[in-house]
GULUM-709509 format. One line per 4 residues: number of its first residue (from 1); their letters; for each residue x, y, z of C-alpha. Coordinates in steps of 0.2 Angstrom, whole numbers, plus 2048, in hexadecimal, padded with zeros to 3 digits. Example, Ala and Ser with C-alpha at 12.3 -4.5 7.8 and 13.67 -1.06 7.14 Angstrom:
<recs>
1> as> 83E:7EA:827 | 844:7FB:824
</recs>
This chain:
<recs>
1> xxxx> 431:80F:C79 | 42E:814:C8B | 42B:826:C88 | 420:822:C79
5> xxxx> 414:818:C85 | 414:826:C91 | 40F:833:C84 | 401:827:C7F
9> xxxx> 3FB:825:C90 | 3FB:838:C93 | 3F0:83B:C84 | 3E3:82E:C8C
13> xxxx> 3E5:836:C9D | 3E2:848:C97 | 3D2:842:C8E | 3CB:83A:C9E
17> xxxx> 3CE:849:CA9 | 3C4:854:C9C | 3B1:857:C9D | 3AF:857:C8A
21> xxxx> 3A6:84A:C81 | 3A9:841:C71 | 39D:83B:C62 | 3A3:82F:C56
25> xxxx> 39B:822:C4B | 399:81C:C39 | 38E:822:C2A | 387:814:C20
29> xxxx> 37D:814:C11 | 36B:80E:C15 | 369:803:C05 | 378:7F9:C07
33> xxxx> 380:7FC:C18 | 391:801:C10 | 39A:80F:C19 | 39A:820:C10
37> xxxx> 3AB:828:C0E | 3AE:83B:C12 | 39C:83F:C17 | 39A:84F:C20
41> xxxx> 394:84E:C32 | 391:85D:C3D | 388:863:C4D | 379:86E:C47
45> xxxx> 37B:880:C4B | 38E:87F:C4F | 39E:87E:C44 | 3A2:86E:C4D
49> xxxx> 3A4:85F:C41 | 3AE:853:C37 | 3AE:848:C28 | 3AE:835:C27
53> xxxx> 3BE:82C:C22 | 3C2:81E:C17 | 3B9:812:C24 | 3A9:81D:C23
57> xxxx> 3AD:823:C35 | 3AB:834:C3C | 3B1:83B:C4D | 3AC:84B:C55
61> xxxx> 3B7:84E:C66 | 3B8:85B:C73 | 3A5:85F:C74 | 39D:868:C82
65> xxxx> 38F:85E:C8B | 37D:862:C85 | 36F:85E:C78 | 375:85E:C66
69> xxxx> 36F:859:C54 | 37A:84F:C4A | 379:853:C37 | 37F:847:C2A
73> xxxx> 380:84E:C19 | 387:847:C08 | 385:84B:BF6 | 377:83F:BEE
77> xxxx> 370:83B:BFF | 362:841:C0B | 368:84C:C19 | 366:842:C2A
81> xxxx> 364:84A:C3B | 364:841:C4C | 362:84A:C5D | 36E:844:C6B
85> xxxx> 372:849:C7D | 384:849:C83 | 38A:847:C94 | 39B:84C:C9C
89> xxxx> 3A9:840:C97 | 39D:836:C8C | 3A4:82D:C7C | 394:82B:C72
93> xxxx> 394:81F:C63 | 386:824:C57 | 385:81B:C46 | 37A:823:C39
97> xxxx> 372:81C:C29 | 36E:828:C1A | 364:825:C0B | 367:829:BF9
101> xxxx> 35E:839:BF4 | 34F:839:BE8 | 352:84B:BE4 | 35E:84F:BD6
105> xxxx> 36A:85D:BDB | 36C:86B:BCE | 37E:86F:BD3 | 38C:867:BDD
109> xxxx> 390:874:BEB | 39D:869:BF5 | 3A6:859:BF2 | 3AD:84D:BFE
113> xxxx> 3BE:84E:BF6 | 3BE:862:BF7 | 3BA:85F:C0A | 3C9:855:C0C
117> xxxx> 3D4:861:C02 | 3D0:86D:C11 | 3D3:862:C1F | 3E2:857:C19
121> xxxx> 3F3:85B:C13 | 3F2:84E:C05 | 401:854:BFB | 405:849:BEB
125> xxxx> 3F5:83F:BEF | 3E6:839:BE4 | 3D6:832:BEB | 3CE:825:BDF
129> xxxx> 3BC:81F:BE1 | 3B3:812:BD8 | 3A9:820:BCF | 3BA:828:BCA
133> xxxx> 3C0:818:BC1 | 3B0:817:BB8 | 3B4:827:BAF | 3C2:81F:BA5
137> xxxx> 3BE:817:B95 | 3BB:804:B99 | 3C3:7F5:B90 | 3B4:7EA:B8B
141> xxxx> 3A9:7F3:B97 | 3B2:7F0:BA7 | 3BB:7FF:BB0 | 3CC:7FB:BB8
145> xxxx> 3D7:804:BC3 | 3E6:801:BB8 | 3DE:80C:BAB | 3DB:819:BB8
149> xxxx> 3EC:819:BBE | 3F3:81D:BAE | 3EB:82F:BAF | 3F2:833:BC0
153> xxxx> 3FE:842:BC1 | 410:83C:BC1 | 40B:82A:BBC | 415:823:BAC
157> xxxx> 40F:814:BA4 | 41C:80B:B99 | 412:801:B8E | 401:7F7:B89
161> xxxx> 40A:7E7:B8A | 415:7E2:B99 | 414:7F5:B9F | 417:7FB:BB0
165> xxxx> 413:80A:BBA | 421:816:BBF | 41B:824:BCB | 425:833:BCC
169> xxxx> 435:82B:BC8 | 433:81C:BD3 | 433:80B:BCB | 425:7FE:BCE
173> xxxx> 42E:7F5:BDD | 430:806:BE5 | 41D:808:BE5 | 413:7FF:BF3
177> xxxx> 402:7F9:BEF | 3F7:7F4:BFE | 3E5:7EC:BFF | 3DD:7ED:C0F
181> xxxx> 3EF:7EF:C17 | 3F7:7DF:C0E | 405:7E3:C01 | 402:7DD:BEF
185> xxxx> 412:7DA:BE5 | 40A:7DA:BD4 | 3FB:7E5:BD2 | 3FA:7E6:BBF
189> xxxx> 3F9:7D8:BB2 | 405:7D6:BA4 | 3F9:7DE:B98 | 3FA:7EF:B9F
193> xxxx> 3E7:7F2:B9D | 3E2:7E8:BAD | 3E5:7E8:BBF | 3E2:7D9:BCB
197> xxxx> 3D5:7E4:BD5 | 3C3:7E2:BCF | 3BC:7F5:BCF | 3AB:7EF:BD8
201> xxxx> 3B5:7EA:BE8 | 3BE:7FA:BE9 | 3B7:806:BF6 | 3C5:813:BF5
205> xxxx> 3D7:815:BEF | 3E4:822:BF5 | 3F3:824:BEA | 402:82D:BF2
209> xxxx> 40E:831:BE4 | 41B:838:BF1 | 41C:841:C01 | 411:835:C0B
213> xxxx> 410:836:C1E | 416:82B:C2B | 408:81F:C2B | 410:817:C1B
217> xxxx> 421:810:C19 | 42C:802:C10 | 42D:80B:BFF | 437:819:BF9
221> xxxx> 42B:820:BEB | 418:81E:BED | 409:815:BF5 | 3F9:80E:BEF
225> xxxx> 3ED:80B:BFD | 3DE:801:BF7 | 3CF:7FE:C03 | 3C1:7F2:BFE
229> xxxx> 3AF:7F2:C02 | 3A7:7E7:C0F | 398:7E2:C05 | 386:7E5:C05
233> xxxx> 37E:7E2:C16 | 36C:7E3:C10 | 36A:7D8:C02 | 373:7CD:BF4
237> xxxx> 37A:7D7:BE5 | 387:7D6:BD8 | 38C:7D6:BC6 | 390:7CB:BB8
241> xxxx> 398:7D1:BA9 | 3A1:7CA:B99 | 3AB:7D2:B8B | 3B7:7CF:B7D
245> xxxx> 3C5:7CE:B8A | 3BE:7C5:B98 | 3B0:7C2:BA5 | 3AC:7C6:BB6
249> xxxx> 3A1:7C1:BC5 | 39E:7CC:BD4 | 393:7C8:BE3 | 390:7D1:BF4
253> xxxx> 383:7CF:C01 | 37E:7CB:C14 | 383:7BB:C1C | 375:7BC:C29
257> xxxx> 364:7C5:C2C | 36C:7D0:C3A | 376:7DA:C2E | 386:7D6:C38
261> xxxx> 390:7CD:C2B | 392:7CF:C18 | 39D:7C8:C0A | 3A5:7CD:BFA
265> xxxx> 3AB:7C2:BEC | 3B2:7C6:BDB | 3B9:7BC:BCD | 3C1:7C2:BBD
269> xxxx> 3C7:7B7:BAE | 3CF:7BC:B9E | 3CE:7B3:B8E | 3D7:7C0:B83
273> xxxx> 3E3:7B3:B7D | 3D5:7AA:B76 | 3C9:7B8:B70 | 3D9:7C2:B69
277> xxxx> 3DD:7B3:B5C | 3CD:7B9:B54 | 3CA:7CC:B58 | 3DC:7D3:B5B
281> xxxx> 3E8:7CB:B4E | 3F4:7D8:B48 | 402:7D5:B3B | 40D:7E1:B43
285> xxxx> 40E:7D6:B53 | 41B:7C8:B53 | 40F:7BC:B5B | 400:7C0:B4F
289> xxxx> 3FD:7AE:B4C | 3F6:7AB:B5E | 3EF:7BD:B61 | 3F4:7C5:B72
293> xxxx> 3FB:7B8:B7E | 3F4:7BE:B8E | 3E9:7B6:B9B | 3E5:7B9:BAD
297> xxxx> 3D9:7B4:BBB | 3D5:7BD:BCB | 3CC:7B8:BDA | 3C7:7C2:BEA
301> xxxx> 3BC:7BE:BF9 | 3B8:7C7:C09 | 3AD:7C4:C18 | 3A9:7D3:C24
305> xxxx> 3A2:7D2:C35 | 39B:7E2:C3D | 398:7E7:C4F | 389:7F3:C55
309> xxxx> 396:801:C59 | 39F:800:C49 | 3AC:7F4:C4D | 3B0:7E8:C3F
313> xxxx> 3BA:7D9:C3B | 3BD:7D1:C29 | 3C7:7C4:C21 | 3CC:7C4:C0F
317> xxxx> 3D6:7B9:C02 | 3DB:7BB:BF0 | 3E3:7B1:BE3 | 3EA:7BA:BD3
321> xxxx> 3F1:7B1:BC4 | 3FA:7B8:BB4 | 400:7AF:BA5 | 409:7B4:B95
325> xxxx> 40E:7A8:B88 | 417:7AC:B79 | 417:79A:B71 | 428:794:B6D
329> xxxx> 430:7A4:B73 | 42D:7A7:B86 | 421:7A4:B94 | 41D:7AF:BA3
333> xxxx> 411:7AB:BB2 | 40F:7B1:BC3 | 403:7AD:BD2 | 3FF:7B9:BE0
337> xxxx> 3F5:7B2:BEE | 3F1:7B6:C01 | 3E5:7B8:C0F | 3E3:7C4:C1D
341> xxxx> 3D8:7CC:C2A | 3D5:7DE:C2F | 3CB:7E6:C3E | 3C5:7F6:C44
345> xxxx> 3C2:7F7:C57 | 3B7:805:C5F | 3BB:804:C72 | 3AB:809:C7B
349> xxxx> 3B3:815:C88 | 3C3:81A:C7F | 3C5:828:C71 | 3D3:81E:C68
353> xxxx> 3CE:814:C59 | 3D7:804:C57 | 3DB:7FC:C45 | 3E5:7ED:C41
357> xxxx> 3E9:7E0:C34 | 3F3:7CF:C32 | 3F6:7C7:C21 | 400:7BB:C18
361> xxxx> 404:7BB:C05 | 40F:7B4:BF8 | 414:7B9:BE6 | 41D:7AD:BDA
365> xxxx> 422:7B0:BC8 | 42B:7A5:BBB | 433:7A9:BAA | 439:79E:B9D
369> xxxx> 43F:7A1:B8B | 446:796:B7D | 457:78E:B81 | 458:797:B92
373> xxxx> 456:791:BA4 | 446:795:BAE | 448:7A5:BB8 | 43D:7A5:BC8
377> xxxx> 43A:7B0:BD7 | 42F:7B0:BE6 | 42B:7BA:BF6 | 41F:7B4:C03
381> xxxx> 41C:7BB:C15 | 410:7C3:C22 | 40B:7D5:C26 | 404:7DB:C37
385> xxxx> 400:7EC:C3C | 3F7:7F6:C4A | 3F1:808:C49 | 3EA:813:C56
389> xxxx> 3E1:824:C53 | 3DE:830:C60 | 3D2:83F:C5B | 3D4:850:C61
393> xxxx> 3C9:85F:C5E | 3D4:866:C50 | 3DE:857:C4B | 3E3:846:C4F
397> xxxx> 3F1:83B:C54 | 3F4:82B:C4B | 402:81E:C50 | 405:80C:C4E
401> xxxx> 412:7FE:C49 | 414:7F1:C3B | 41D:7E1:C3A | 421:7D9:C29
405> xxxx> 42B:7C9:C27 | 42F:7C1:C16 | 439:7B5:C0D | 440:7B6:BFB
409> xxxx> 447:7A9:BEF | 44D:7AD:BDE | 457:7A5:BD0 | 45C:7AD:BC0
413> xxxx> 46B:7AB:BB3 | 477:7B8:BAC | 47D:7BA:B9B | 487:7AA:B9B
417> xxxx> 47A:7A0:BA5 | 483:7A0:BB5 | 475:79F:BC3 | 472:7AE:BCF
421> xxxx> 468:7A9:BDE | 462:7B1:BEE | 457:7A8:BFC | 455:7B4:C0B
425> xxxx> 44A:7B5:C1A | 448:7C7:C21 | 43D:7D2:C2C | 438:7E4:C2F
429> xxxx> 431:7EE:C3E | 42A:7FF:C3D | 422:80B:C49 | 41A:81C:C45
433> xxxx> 412:82B:C4D | 408:838:C42 | 401:849:C49 | 3F4:853:C40
437> xxxx> 3EF:864:C45 | 3E1:86F:C3C | 3DE:881:C3F | 3D3:88E:C35
441> xxxx> 3E1:890:C28 | 3EE:882:C2B | 3EF:870:C2A | 3FF:86A:C32
445> xxxx> 405:858:C32 | 415:851:C39 | 41B:83F:C3C | 429:833:C3F
449> xxxx> 42B:822:C39 | 439:816:C3F | 43D:807:C33 | 447:7F9:C3A
453> xxxx> 44E:7ED:C2D | 45A:7DF:C2F | 467:7EA:C27 | 465:7F9:C32
457> xxxx> 459:806:C38 | 451:815:C2F | 44A:824:C38 | 43E:82D:C2C
461> xxxx> 436:83E:C31 | 428:844:C27 | 41F:855:C26 | 410:85C:C1D
465> xxxx> 409:86E:C1D | 3FA:875:C14 | 3F5:887:C15 | 3E3:88D:C10
469> xxxx> 3E5:89E:C08 | 3D2:89E:C05 | 3C3:892:C03 | 3CA:890:BF1
473> xxxx> 3DD:890:BF1 | 3E8:885:BFC | 3FB:883:BFC | 403:873:C02
477> xxxx> 415:86C:C05 | 41B:85B:C0B | 42C:852:C0E | 433:843:C16
481> xxxx> 440:835:C16 | 43C:824:C0F | 444:813:C0E | 441:801:C08
485> xxxx> 449:7EF:C09 | 444:7E7:BF9 | 449:7E9:BE7 | 445:7E2:BD6
489> xxxx> 450:7D6:BCD | 450:7DF:BBD | 45A:7EE:BBA | 452:800:BB7
493> xxxx> 45D:801:BA8 | 454:7F3:B9F | 446:7F9:B93 | 43C:7E8:B91
497> xxxx> 43D:7DB:B9E | 42E:7D0:BA1 | 436:7C7:BB0 | 437:7D2:BC0
501> xxxx> 43A:7C8:BCF | 43C:7CF:BE1 | 44A:7CE:BEE | 44F:7D5:BFE
505> xxxx> 45C:7E3:BFF | 46E:7DA:BFF | 47B:7DB:C0C | 489:7DC:C00
509> xxxx> 489:7EB:BF6 | 497:7F6:BEE | 49F:805:BF8 | 49C:816:BF4
513> xxxx> 4A6:81F:BE6 | 4B3:825:BF4 | 4B5:813:BFA | 4AB:816:C0A
517> xxxx> 49D:808:C0E | 48B:80F:C0E | 484:812:C1F | 474:807:C1B
521> xxxx> 471:7F9:C0E | 460:7FE:C0B | 459:80A:BFE | 455:81C:C03
525> xxxx> 44C:82C:BFC | 447:83D:C00 | 437:846:BFA | 432:858:BF9
529> xxxx> 420:85C:BF2 | 419:86E:BF0 | 409:873:BE8 | 3F9:87E:BE6
533> xxxx> 3E7:879:BE6 | 3DB:886:BDE | 3C7:883:BDD | 3C4:88E:BCE
537> xxxx> 3B1:88B:BD0 | 3A5:87E:BD8 | 3A9:872:BC9 | 3BB:877:BC4
541> xxxx> 3CB:872:BCE | 3DD:876:BC9 | 3EC:86F:BD1 | 3FF:873:BCE
545> xxxx> 40C:868:BD7 | 41E:866:BD6 | 42A:859:BDE | 43B:853:BE0
549> xxxx> 43F:842:BE5 | 452:83E:BEA | 455:82C:BE9 | 466:82E:BF2
553> xxxx> 469:81B:BF3 | 462:80D:BE6 | 467:7FC:BE6 | 466:7F5:BD4
557> xxxx> 46B:7E5:BCB | 47C:7E6:BC2 | 476:7E2:BB0 | 489:7E1:BAB
561> xxxx> 48D:7D3:BB7 | 496:7C5:BAE | 4A3:7BD:BBA | 49F:7B7:BCB
565> xxxx> 4AB:7C3:BD2 | 4A2:7D2:BCB | 496:7DC:BD6 | 485:7D4:BD5
569> xxxx> 47D:7E5:BDA | 481:7F8:BD7 | 47C:807:BE1 | 474:816:BD8
573> xxxx> 46D:827:BDC | 45F:82F:BD3 | 455:83F:BD2 | 443:840:BCC
577> xxxx> 43B:851:BCA | 42D:859:BC1 | 41C:863:BC1 | 40B:85C:BBF
581> xxxx> 3FC:867:BBA | 3EA:861:BBC | 3DA:869:BB7 | 3C9:861:BBB
585> xxxx> 3B8:865:BB6 | 3A9:85B:BBE | 396:85D:BBE | 387:852:BBD
589> xxxx> 38A:84D:BAB | 39C:852:BA6 | 3AD:84D:BAC | 3BD:854:BA4
593> xxxx> 3CE:851:BAC | 3DE:857:BA3 | 3EF:852:BAB | 400:859:BA5
597> xxxx> 411:852:BAC | 422:859:BAA | 42F:84E:BB1 | 442:84A:BB0
601> xxxx> 44B:83A:BB8 | 45E:837:BB9 | 467:829:BC0 | 47A:827:BC4
605> xxxx> 485:819:BCA | 494:824:BCD | 49B:81F:BBD | 48C:822:BB0
609> xxxx> 47F:82E:BB1 | 46F:82A:BA7 | 45C:82C:BA5 | 453:81C:BA9
613> xxxx> 447:815:B9B | 437:81B:BA4 | 43D:82E:BA3 | 42E:835:B99
617> xxxx> 431:848:B99 | 420:84D:B93 | 40F:843:B97 | 3FD:84A:B94
621> xxxx> 3ED:842:B97 | 3DC:849:B93 | 3CC:840:B9A | 3BA:843:B96
625> xxxx> 3AB:83B:B9C | 398:841:B98 | 387:83A:B9B | 378:83D:B90
629> xxxx> 368:837:B8B | 358:832:B95 | 35D:831:BA7 | 36E:833:BA2
633> xxxx> 36F:820:B9C | 37C:823:B8F | 38E:827:B94 | 39D:82A:B89
637> xxxx> 3B0:82A:B90 | 3BF:82F:B86 | 3D1:82F:B8A | 3E0:836:B80
641> xxxx> 3F2:833:B86 | 401:83C:B7E | 412:838:B85 | 424:83D:B7F
645> xxxx> 42F:82F:B7A | 439:824:B86 | 44B:823:B86 | 455:815:B7E
649> xxxx> 467:810:B7A | 46B:811:B68 | 475:804:B5E | 486:809:B57
653> xxxx> 48A:7F9:B4E | 48B:7E6:B4E | 49B:7DB:B4F | 49E:7C8:B50
657> xxxx> 4A0:7C1:B62 | 4AA:7B1:B65 | 4A4:7A9:B74 | 4B2:79B:B75
661> xxxx> 4A5:78E:B79 | 4B3:781:B78 | 4BF:78B:B83 | 4D2:78B:B7D
665> xxxx> 4CE:77E:B70 | 4C2:78A:B67 | 4C8:78C:B54 | 4C5:79F:B55
669> xxxx> 4CA:7A0:B42 | 4BC:795:B3A | 4AF:796:B48 | 4A1:7A2:B45
673> xxxx> 49C:7AD:B54 | 48B:7B5:B5A | 485:7C5:B53 | 488:7D2:B61
677> xxxx> 483:7E4:B63 | 48E:7F3:B67 | 483:800:B71 | 484:812:B72
681> xxxx> 483:81C:B82 | 474:816:B8D | 464:81E:B89 | 46A:82C:B7F
685> xxxx> 45D:82A:B71 | 44A:82D:B72 | 43B:822:B6B | 42D:82B:B62
689> xxxx> 41F:833:B6B | 411:828:B72 | 3FF:82C:B70 | 3EF:822:B71
693> xxxx> 3DC:826:B71 | 3CF:81B:B7A | 3BD:81D:B7A | 3AE:813:B81
697> xxxx> 39B:816:B81 | 38F:80D:B8C | 37C:80C:B8E | 373:808:B9F
701> xxxx> 362:7FF:B9D | 358:7FE:BAD | 350:7ED:BAD | 348:7EF:BBF
705> xxxx> 34B:7F9:BCF | 35B:7F1:BD4 | 360:7E9:BC3 | 36A:7F2:BB5
709> xxxx> 371:7EB:BA4 | 380:7F5:B9E | 386:7F3:B8C | 397:7FB:B88
713> xxxx> 3A1:7FC:B78 | 3B3:803:B78 | 3C2:805:B6D | 3D4:805:B73
717> xxxx> 3E0:80F:B68 | 3D2:816:B5D | 3DE:81C:B4F | 3E9:80C:B50
721> xxxx> 3F9:816:B55 | 408:80B:B53 | 411:80F:B63 | 421:805:B65
725> xxxx> 423:7F8:B72 | 435:7F3:B6F | 441:7F0:B60 | 44A:7E0:B5C
729> xxxx> 45B:7E6:B57 | 462:7D6:B50 | 452:7D3:B45 | 451:7E6:B42
733> xxxx> 43E:7E3:B46 | 432:7EF:B4F | 425:7E9:B5B | 417:7F4:B5F
737> xxxx> 40B:7F7:B6D | 3F9:7F1:B6C | 3F0:7F5:B5C | 3DE:7FC:B5A
741> xxxx> 3D3:7F0:B66 | 3C1:7F2:B65 | 3B6:7E9:B72 | 3A5:7E7:B78
745> xxxx> 39E:7E1:B89 | 38E:7DF:B93 | 38B:7DE:BA6 | 37C:7DB:BB0
749> xx> 37C:7E4:BC1 | 370:7DE:BCE
</recs>
């Protein structure tokens, strides 16, 4: 730690002794005051410049004293120029507002996304904006992050009902989801069409499907980092919408005339369990008498306070509720809630940017079914972190630390109704440093993260390299070590399991196959990612990316545990490998995105080697969006998904199982036993191919300068494909995914 502090002090000292100046600041949209991401900022007549980050901040270090003109330019906005004078050693903060352009551009010459591709490694990374999410066919007129995530390369979605996202071989618990720095444990509702996040509150989402840098930790597969808007600082605005699935209210605006404080509020409510009784009954579904038994409610609020130099402080809170009620069969409900704050500090005489957050959240889930005890799981705790960014002329150094403490409480029952419980309090500490260096042809990023768990220490080096062969072609590679300290309470060998609790990694785990104990008790993985990016033209991009994830230690629930003396957990190893190909075309009116994923996942517990139920070998998504009509007021979005069948365990036969309910007094000659199943080898069969076509069409009606009415009609599963959900072996009954589901919705945006 002492050497680390000396290193940081030396960075500051070097900067003080230099005669060079610094320019930094934020780029804001003039109409709303919202920061603009990835805006290009440079000094006129030079090659010196940068682009704004996810906070809308730019930083141009190491500039010789003198007179300059700052130029801020972004697609769809007027170019803004400001004259400045820089003195030696000066750190100048200059915030800039740019206005939406009244001139229609004939062609897109440069995009923020492409700019970032040339300045960041971003291996296995997808950047998602609100505008991107709105290109996917909407359900009832409301775009949703859950629908967009299903077309991200390497993402496998296991079903329309109770479906989960599996990212390049990682199960849901191995994928960390953050909103403004806070961990969200259940980001998707039980009906797989909706996330807990309102699209209108999202500023930007970064999805790292592997190979992420040292800034992130605590998970062994992927990261989803969601950042929310601060709210309009100039005027009150919002949206009111209603459709056949639910309704929504979104509001934003200033809290004072000085434009120093703003707010955001969002409320979503589903009444699908009511409307589906009329609209979505289906004779194939076992619960047809009551339609689709899903409902949810999502609340989110945020207040932001802004300083003149760009410093910012905000507080936010949320409450998400999900309920599934198969009357007379089972009931599942969960609640996720939390509150937190986040700040950005711009020290007046220091080149270091300071960011921090603190939050508290909880997640509780309960599941009950006929003639069985209620199963429950809960996790609650706090997050606190600080990050420091030191900008250099051709790169940056970012370092920081995180503290995470949580408690878990869990109770479930095995096949003979013996309770299994865990109540734990645990804490984690991590520190990291990440160095990025940019040259004419190279982007180099190296980092190191140290994760300290109660069960041990995990040193995790990370590295990423990008080589710019030309302005159009780029090669990239990334690798690193990863760990995590929590696991799900359902086995990855289970196909359908509505109840999924969360517990911390246990201290008591089986030894290795050779009898030696494991060095660490937590889960571990190694990633290697490689790929190529090629800009075929101003409108067409193609990306090819390959990956290998070596899950060299995974703690899993022992689904075969019967006796208390049996091991409660098993240790598995797994390999996920594959190739993803993305072809993207985008201009003013048309957007086409084609994604093909080829993957293979295997697991072994040193006794049995199998493919898990989410091993989809082939997955293809085709997305198309087009605008037409007067002033492009009409929009049509289409998505078609084709996926090869998931693995399943076949049935070999049935037999009578005597439970000896009366012990040794049981009359085994005359007593009738239960019907039991003799299974084949695990997951050696394959289900039929899955495919589904969705489409939506919308019309924007301009009512006034700032008020629009949107009317949307959509159809999910247009040709009513009977995709299998699960099969009841005892009743010999097939249950399908969602049937054809038309919907209509209206939204008033003001």
